[in-house]
N, C-alpha and C positions, 0 to 999 in steps of 0.2 A: 694283697697287694693291690692297689689301686690302676688303673687302667693307666691314667698318665704317668703313673712311677712307672710300670711296666715297659712304656715306650720311648721313656728318655731313660733306662737300662738298656734296652737293645739300641738305641741309637749310639749308645756309647759301647756297645760289643763293637757295632759300624763303623765308628771312626777308631779304634783299637786293631780291627782286622784291618784298616786300611793303612795307620801307621803300621802294622807290624811288616806289611804287604811291600809299604815304602822303604822301609829297613832295610832288608830283604832284597828285593831290587835295586839298593843303590849303597850296601855295603861297601868301603867303610864310611861312614860318614864325612865331611870335612870337618875337622877337629873346632874349628871358630865354634859350630854352630851347639857344640857343645857347653860353651861358655854362657853361650844365650837361652838357658830354659824356658823363657817365655815365648821366644818366637822360632824355637830352633824346630820343633817340628812341622808347626807352619810352613819354615823356609826352605825344609826339606820336599815339603810335598811342592811346592811353588816350582821351585830351583827345577824338581828332578822329575816333572809329571810327567814328561815324556816317557823316562826310563820305568816309573812305575806303571804304564798303561801299557807299552811293552812286556814288561813281565806277565801281568796279567793275562795278555792275551795269548801268550806263550806256555803260562800254565792253569789247564780247565782247574784243577783244584782250589787254585786262589780266587781264580773267578765266580767260582759258584760260590764259596764260601759269602765273598761279598754280594752276589743276587743275593742270594738267599738271607743276609741279613738285612738286605737292604729292601725286599718283600716281607717282612718280620717286622721292619721298622714303621712303613705302611700301615699292615694291617692291624698293629697294634693303634697307630696312629687313631686310624678309625673306630676302635673298636674305644680307644681313649675318647673321642668325640660322645659314642654316643651315649660312654657312660656319666660323663660330664652333664648331657642333656640327658637323663636320666636324673640324676643329681638335683639337675637345678626343678627340674618338674615336681620332684616332688618337697623341694624346699616351697616351692610356689601353690604348692597348695595345702600343704602346712603352714605358710603364713596365711593362705585363705581363711582357712578353719579357725586359726588367731582373732582375727577381722570376727568371725562370726561370733566367735566365744565373746570377744568383747564389746559387741555391737546392744546387746540389753543396757548394759548400765552407761553405757558411752555418749557423749554432749557434741551432735553436730553429725556433719557427714563425714564416717570414717572411713568409705569406701566397701559399703555391707555390699551393693548391688556387682560391683566387679569381681568380687568376693563369691557370692553367691552363683555370678555368671559362670567361673571360673569351674567351681563348683560341679555345678549343673553338666557344663560340658565335658568339663572330666567324670563321667559316671561317676560321681562319688554320690555314699548312700547317705538320704537325705532324710529319712525316719528321724525323729525326734529330735529335730534340730532346731531349735533356737531365735525366732527371726521376731522376738517380739520389737516393736514402737519402729521396726525396720519400713523404710521408705520404698515401697516396694511397685509402685503405680506402673503401668503398662508393662509390666516383668513376666517373660511367659515361664508359667512354669508347668504348663502343659504336660501330661502325661510322667510327672513325678509322682516319685512314689515318698510322701510326706503323712505317714502314718505316725500320731503319735509328736507331730512337731508346733510346734508355740507360735502364732500369731498375734498374743496381746496386742491390743493397740496399734495393731502393724499396719501400713497406709497401701492398701491393694486395689486403689482406686482401675476400674478398667483394666487389670490384670488377668492373665490367661492362665486357667486354671482347666482348660478343658481336659478331663478325663483323667486329672491327677486323684491319687489316694489322699485323702485328709482323715482317714477313718481315725477318730478318737482325739483330733488336734483341738488344740486350742485355741479358738478365734474371740475371745472376749473384747468387743469394744473394736472391734476388727472394720476398718472401712471396707468394705467390697462392693461399693456402688459400682453399678455397669461391668462385674466383673462376670467373665465367660467361666461359668459354674455346671454345664453342658457336660452330663454323665459324670458328674467326679462323685465319688464317693466320699459321704458324710457321716456314715454311721459312727452314731457313740460323740460327734464332734460338740463341742461347745461354743455356743453360738449367740451367748446371754449379751445383747448392747450392741451385737455389732448391726451394720446401716449395710442393707443388701435392696437398696434403693435399686430399682431397674437394671440390677442382676438377673444374669441368665441361668436359670437352675433346672430348665427343661430336661427331663430325662437321669438327674441325680438321685441318689441315695441318700434318704436323712434318719433311716430308720433306727429309733432313740437319742436323736438331737438333740439338743439343748437347744431352745430359740425365745428363749426370755427376751422379751421388751427388742425383740429384732425389729427392723424398719423395712416394711415390706414393699413400699408403693411403686407400683410400677413393676415388680418381679417377675419375671414369667417363671411360673412353675407347670407348665402343662406335661404329665409325665413324670412330676417325681413323686417319691416316694417315702412316705412321712409317717409311717408304722411307729406308733408307739414314741412318738416326737412330744419334747414338750414346749407347747405353743402359748405359755402364759403370756398375756400384756401384750399382743405383739398389736401394733397402730395401724396396720389395715388389714382383720381377719376377710374381710369379700373376696382380700388377693389369694388367697386361699382354694378360690371355689375350682381353680383348674387344675390343680393337686390331685394324685391318685394315692389309693391305699390311704387314707385319712382317718380308717377303722383302730380305734385305742390311741388315737393321739390323746394325747392329756392336755386341754383348755385352762388353764387357770386352776390344775391340780384333779383337773376329774377327768374321767375317759370320756367327754360329751361333746358333743359341738353346741357352743355359747349361743345366743339367743340371736346375734348379727349376721350367725352364717348362715350364707344362703341354701334352706333347703330342700331348696330344690335342685340344684346342684348335686346334695349329695350322691357321690359313685354308690349306685345299687349292686356293682359287680364289681370284682377287683380286677377279674380278667374282662372287662367290656371294654374291646378293643376301641371302642370310638373313645371314649374317657381314659383310657392306659395305655397305648397304644406303645409297640416295640418294634423295631427297633428306633433310636431317634432319627433316624432320618425320615419316621411315618409324622414323627413329633413335629418337625420342623416343616414338612410340607404342609401340615394342615393349620401352620402358625399365618 
């Protein structure tokens, strides 16, 4: 039984108790009132209010019954409000998921930003969420678990993804220009064709990530880990000179540096504190 139904039932019981008390206190009732069932009982309560109060005051069991019933009605009402709020919240979350599910194939603004904000604030599981083509410029997803999420062709211009877990995420052709990806986990992420111009990837992990044809002009990569990352046809190879752990990265299908890479900047040691400082506070202090 729903809490609202329970509250209604208790209210009916309270009314029945009050009516029974009134009848006992004023018996026999005026005969004319029995002919008016629609207004008979309310009229009796009004006409004989004094008698009812006197009866209740002089009969503790009747008083206790009405007080308990009234208290139960209040409690049931509060509980009913709580469950009603809970049901509405569940409905809002369900509706938000429906908006997200419709997003990749929808045209125009269908409220994805508001839906995602609700899901984020309600700490919903965002792993494997599909936000392809979503307009999420300057959106805050810092620290979120977005493992295996889909952001294909999404607009993440200047988005805050600091510390987010994007392991295995699909970000093909996503706009990440100026995005904050410091300390983000991008292992196995697919970033082919993504725009990372002026993005901040300091301290990020891109192990085994696919970075084919990405735009890296002005990208901050100090302390980023690129072990076994695929870096084919990257537009600004020289911008990788600040990255760490480039050993065994794949350039144009070969685990070797391209001729355009400044070899004098190749990190000689993966534990070199000057090239690969940790934690991120040290990286920021050095820039």
